[in-house]
N, C-alpha and C positions, 0 to 999 in steps of 0.2 A: 016534081017538087023534092022528091028525095034525093035526086042526083044533083040538084041545085044546092041542097044543103051540105052534101059531101063536097062539092067543089068550093064552095065558101070555107069550109073547115080547112081544106088544104092550103088555101090562100092564107087564112088568118093565123093558123097554128104557129109558124115561125115567128110572128110578131108577138104572139102570146108568150112563147119561150123567152124572147128577148126581154120582155116586161118582167118576166118572173126572175130573170138573171140579175135584175136591178135591185140590190138589197139597200136597205136604209144603211147609212154609213155611221158606225159607232165611233169612229176615230177622227181626230182633228189634231191641229198643232198644239192644243191644249191637253189632248188626250191620246198621246202616241201608243202603238202597240208595245207590249212589254215582251222582251226576248229573255229566256232563261238560259243561263250559262252553266256549263257542266262544273261538277265538283269532283276533286280526286283525292285519294288517299295520299298521305305524305311519303310514303315508301318510294325510293329511288332504285332503279336497276340499270347498270352501266353495261352498254353492249360490249365493252373491252373485257369484261368478266365472263363473257359467254363466247370468246374467240375472234372477236372482230379486230381487224388490223387496218390502220389508217395509211396504207401506202399507195392508194389510188390503183393498185394491181390486183390485189387479192379480192375475190368475190365475197362479199359479207352477207348475203342473202340469208343463209341459214342462221348466222349468228344474231342478225337483227330480228328476225321472226321468231326464232327462239326465245330471244330476250322478252319480246312482246307476249308469247304465250306463257311464260313463266310468271311475268308480272300479272297477266290476267288471271291465271290459276290462284294466285295469292290475294286476289280481291282488287288487283288494280294499283295504279300509281303512276310515277313517271319513268318512262324509258329514255335513259340519257344518251345523246349522241355527242361525244366530246369533240373538242378542236381536231380537224384533220380532214382529209379526203377519204370518204369512204365509198368504194365502188360496190354497187348492190344491184340486184334484180328486184323483182316486184315485192313491195311491202304490204303485208295484210294486217291492217288495224283491227283492234278488238275493243269491245266495250270497256269503259273505265280506265282507258289508256291515254296518257299525255305523252306523245312523242316530242321530246324537248331537245331542240338543237342549240348547243352552245355556240356563242360567238366565235368564228373561225372554223366552223364545221361545215362541210358540204357533203351531202348526200348526191352522189354522182350516179345516175342510173346507167347500167350497162348498155353498149350498142349490140350486144349479142341478142338478136331478136328470137332466138330459140328459147330464151329464158322466160319469154312471155307467152302465156297459153292463149289459144284462140277461145274466145267466150262469146256468150250471147250478152250483148250490151245494148247501148243506146247510142244513136247518132242523129244529130239535127231533129230530135224530137220523135224519132221512130226506133222500133227494134231492130238491131242490126248486129251483124257480127264484127267483133273488134278484137285486136290484141288487148290483153288485160291491162289495166292502167298501172303505172309504176307504184302509185300508192292508192289502195282501194279498200272499201268497207261497205257492207250491206247489213241492214237491220241491226245497227249498233246504237248504243245510248252511252252518254258521257264519253266523248272522244275528242282529242284535241292534237294540235301540232303547233308548238310554241317555240320561242327562243329567237335567237339573233343570227341563226345560221342560214344556209342556202340549199335549196332543192332544185337540183338541175336534171331536167328530162333527156338531155342529149338530143333534142329534137332535130337538129340539122341532119342527123343520120337517117330520119324517117320521112323528111319533107321533099317534095319535088321543089324546084325553083327555076324561074326563067332567067336567062342571061341579062335580060333588060333590068331586072331587079337588083343586080350586084354590080360592084365596081369591076374594073378589068382584073384587077389584082385578086378579088374575091372569086371571080368566075375562074380564073386560072388555078386557084387553090381548090376550088370545088371539083373541077375536072381530075385534078390530081389525086384527090381523095378516093376515087374509084367511082362506082356507078356507071350509068350509061346516058347517052345523050339521045335526044329526040331525032327523028329522020332529018329534020333541018338544022339540027345543031344548035337549036336556040333554047332548049330547055334540058335541065338535068334531072335524072331519076335516081333513086338510090340502088335500083336493081332492075334487071330486064322484067322480072315478074311484075314489079310495080309498073313499068312502062306499058306493058301489054295490058294490063288491067285498066289502066288510065286510057289508053287509046281505044279500047274495046268498049268502054263505058260499063264495065262490071258493076254490078249492084251489090252492096253488102247487106241489103235488107233481109231480115228473116220474116218470111211470110207464112207459107203453110207447113214449113217443116223446122224442126229445131236441130236437125243433123248438120252439126258444124263442120264434118268432113267435106261438105259440099264447097266450103270456102277455104279449103287447105291451098288450093292453087293460086289464090290471090292474097294469102296471109299478109305478105309484106306491104300490101296496099291498104290494110286495115289499120290506120294509125291510132294509137290510144290517146286518150286524154291523160294529162300528167296525174291528176287527182281526181277520183270519182267516189262519191260517197252517196250511197242510194238507200232511201228509207231509213234514214238515221234521225236520232233525236239528241238534242243538247250537244251541239258541235261548236268548238273554238278553233279558229286559225288566227294566230296572233304573232306578230313581230317577224316572221320568217320571210325570206325571199324565195318566191317560186318563179323558175325561169326557164326558157328554152324547152317548152313542151312540144311534143310531136304533132298535136292537134290544139284542142281547147286547153287551157291551163287548169282552172278549178271549175268543177262541175258537181255542184250538190243537187241531187234530184229526189224529189218527193221526200224532202226532210223537213223537220220542224225544229224550231229554236236554233237558229244558225247565227253564230256571230263571227264576223271576220274583222279584225281590228289590226291597224298598223302594219299590214303586210305590203311588200313590194311584189309586183307581177311584171315580169319582163319577158317580152318575146321580140324577136327581130321584126323590123317593119315589113320584111318580105315573107313572114311566116304564113304559109297557107293554113287557113282556118285557125290562125293564131289568137283566138279570143282570149281575154284576160280572165273574166269571171262570168259564167253562165249559171244563174240561179233558175232552175227548172222546176215548176210545180212545188214550190217551198212555201211553207206558212210560218210566220214570225221569223224574220231575219233582220240583222243589223250588219251594215258594211260601213266602216268608218275609218278615217284618218289613214287611208291607204293611198299608195302611189302605183299607177298602172301605166305602162309604155308598151304597147303591144301591136300585133299585125292585123288585128280584125277588130270587132266591137270590144269595148273595154269591160263596162259593167252592163251585163245584158240579163234582162228578165225574160223567161220563156216558160211555156207550159205544154208542150208537146205539139204534134204537127198533124193538121187536116183531121181525118175521121178517127185515127187512132189517138190523137190528142184529146178530141172531143169525147171519145168513150172513156179515157182515164178520167177526164172532168175534174182534174185537181188545178185550180188556179195558183198562181204565184200571188200570195197576199200577205198583208200585214208586215209591210217591210219599211225600213229606214235606211237611207243612204246619205251620209253626211261626212263632211270634212275630208273628201277625196279629192286627189289631183290626178288628172289624166293628160298625158302627153300624147304620143301617137296612138291612133285608134280609129277605126271607122265611125265610131260614135262615143260620146262620153258616157252618158247613161242611155241605154237603148231598151226598148220593149218590142219583141218580135224578131223574126217574122213568125217563128213557130210559137204561136200564143193561142192555140186553139182551145185549150183549157181555161183561158181567160187570165187577167191580172187585176188586182183591185187593192185599194187601201195602201198605198205606197207613198212615201214621203221623202223627198230629196231636198237637201239644203247644204249651204256653205261648201259647194263643190267648185273646183276650177279645172277648166279644160283649156289646154294650151296646144294648138296645132293639130287638133282632131279634125277628121273629115267632116263630121257633123257635131253639134252639141247634144241637145236633147232630142233623141230620134225614135220615132214611133213608125213600124213598118208592118204591113200585112198585104194580103191579096185576097181576091175572091177564091173560095173553096176552103180557107183556113177556118172560118168560124171563130167563136170565142168573143167575150165581152172584156174590153180594157176600160176601166172606169175608176173614178176616185183616185186620181194621181195628183199629188201637189208638189210644187218646186218652188223654193224661194231662195234668194241670196245666191245665185249661181252666176259665176264669172268666167267669160271666155275670152279668148285672145287668138287671133290668126286662125280662124276657123276656115277651111278650105272650101266648104259648101255652105250649107244652111245652119243657122244658129238654133232654130227651133223648127222641126221638121215632122210632119205627119204624112204618110204616103200609103194608100190602100192599093198601089199598083206596083208593089215590089216584084220586080220581074227576073231576078237572078235565077238561073236554072242550076238545081241542086241535084246530087247524085240520088238524094232520098225523095226527089219529086215523084209522084205518081199521078194517076189520072184524078181530076178533081172537077167539080162542077163550077164552070166559070161563066155561066149564064147571068145576065144583069137582072136577077130577081132575088128577092128576099128568101132565104132558105136556112138550113142548118150551117151551110158553109159560108154565110155572110158574116164578115168580121164588123165588130162595133167598136168605135172609139168614142167615148163620151165622158162628160163631166170631170174636167181637170182645170186646176187654178195654178197659174205661175205668176209669182210676185218677185220683183226686183231681180230680173234677169237681165245681165249686163254683158255686152259682147262688143269688143273692140277689133273689128276686122272680120267680115264673112262674105260670101258671095250673095246670100239673100238672108235678110233678117228672119222672116217668118214664112214658111211654105206649108200649106195644108191643102191636101188633095184627097178628097173622099171618093165614094162611089155615087153613081147617080141614083141607085136604088137604096143606098144607106150612106148619108153624109156624115162626115166628121162632125160632132155636135157637142155643144156644151163646153167650149174652150174659152177660158178667160186668162187674160194677160194683164197684169197691173203694174204700174210703177217701173216700167223697164226702159232700157236705154241701148239701142243697137245701132252700131255703125257698120254699115254693109254696103255693097255695091248697089243692091237694090232692096226694096222694103218689104212689102207684104204681098204675098200671092195666095188667094183663096180659090179653090175650085171644089164644087160639090161640098160646101161647109154650110152648116146652120147653127144659129144661136151662139154666135162668136162675139165676144166683147173684149175691147182693149181700151183700157183707161190710163191716162198719163203716160201714154207711150211716147218716147223721144226717138226719132229716126234721123240718121245723118247718112245720106246716100250720095254716090257719085254717078249712078247710072242715068242715061237719058232716057229711061223707060218710066212710065208713070209709077208714082210712089206706091199707090194701092192699086192691085189688080184683082178684080173679083169676077170670077165666072160662075154662073149658074148657082149662086149662093143666096141665102135668105137670113134675114133677122140678124144682120152683122152692124155692131155699133162701134164706132170710134169716138171717145170722149176725152177731150183736152189733149188731141194729138198735136205734138211738136215736131217740126220737120225743117230740113234745110231747104235752100233755094234751088238745089241742083236738079230736082225733078221737073221735067217740062209740064207734067200734069198731076194733079193730086190723085185723081181717081179715074180708072178705067173699069167700066162695067160691060161684061161680055156675056151674051146670052139673055134670051128672053125669060129665063126662069129666075133671074136675079131679081129680089125683091126685098123691101124693108131694110134698106141701107141706111144708116143714120150717121151724120157727122156732127157731133155735138161740141160746143164750147171750143171750137178750132178756127183759127184764122184761116181764111182762104188767099189771103194777100201774098204769101211767099211764092205760090205756085204760079207759073206762067199761064196756065190753064186749069180750070177747076175740074172739068168732066169731060171724058171721051166715052162713047158708045159704040159698041160692036155687036153684030150678029143678032139683031132684034131687041137689044137691051133698050129699056125705056128710060127716059128722063125722070119719069114719075117713080122710078124705083128707089131713089135716093132723095133724102131730105136733109136740110141743114138748120141747126139751131144754135 
């Protein structure tokens, strides 16, 4: 009897933990999270007064950092970057400092990689050796970067690139700039050291040792993020253009009260790991009225990776994302895949995505863990989306350098990710490959997703696999595919109410799998479809009802 009790406890305990992770939601569209902005003294300190020269040739690292230090010692205020091109190495922010870039100013970070120290940092949700970021700060309070200037990370000097990603003229210029080619002459690397580290699959992860000298032989391979702020409070990024980052562009991690307003974030479409904004394990954040055009995910919510992220246990929470425009990017607003600490209470509205790979993107995989819940989106507008407009996938399969062993057995355990309780309203998309794609796990369905009052023009309509408690009301679909409009595989408790659709689909509904059940089509005309129902792989006609 005792052994039986222990066995049952082992089975039930992960489910209990998941239930404990579900907290009552104190927030709504009528009660949004409040984000506190920093306040600064009125004193201004001009970097020119401390020896800075704007000729694009003289290195101004000491002049800028000395100005910041003097301002900090006097209680803080504004450090002024006047118009001009200011070549510099790493900048170390301090508490109570507003780094203000006048219109016409450019902070251009040096390509001399010896200026960047090897540090213990973070990469894709895990502790890793990195070159220090061009702009960085840790354990700060009241810090800002504002103005109308440009911050340029000179990222092309750090990143590898494939010939297929560039025009013939760009490729010729890249070869002429130096660096080395891959053995097949189809990829460019900044250096032989970078090439060897890449080809040998060298790891940058810091595991049992903090001895950074072990990474000296691959230093050139350890690209920095342009801006990293870690464990900081009351942060403001406003008005500035951040561009050409070596890896991720903006990376606040474990911060509170973060405001990002009216910034521009630019990376080339070919930029390897060229994310725009990665908010990791942050509480209370506002991202508003900004423009992103990048080489990877645009606005991305993260919270650590696998066991290390779960041990940290800090979700990204209480966030507002509004009024932003995204052009190129793997996703407009993204959650994951490094979301092992969870994400919750996030509100997305009045955003526009034009030409992104995906629109609203949620991604994870077995072994990640983490609960993503209470996500709300409304008034989102998309055009020319290359893949899916609304996308959930628990089979995210890209192999990363930070990937380690994880439990991928199809059983509920601490590594099982959870996506649940999300409401999307007035989501409009003019052009996508798929309107809505939801793929959960057999042992943990994507659950509790509601889509209301939305209009999607796409090649195909809705695809659900291992999903539960899905409701779509007043959904309009205009499709051109010769596939069924609604494809449902091993999903349950799915409702379509007042569905409107074009006549292009040969069948309204395809049900696949004997586990599909409780599918309801309400207040919907069946006449436009050539055929109402198709069944596959043991699916039952009794699984669906019409009213």
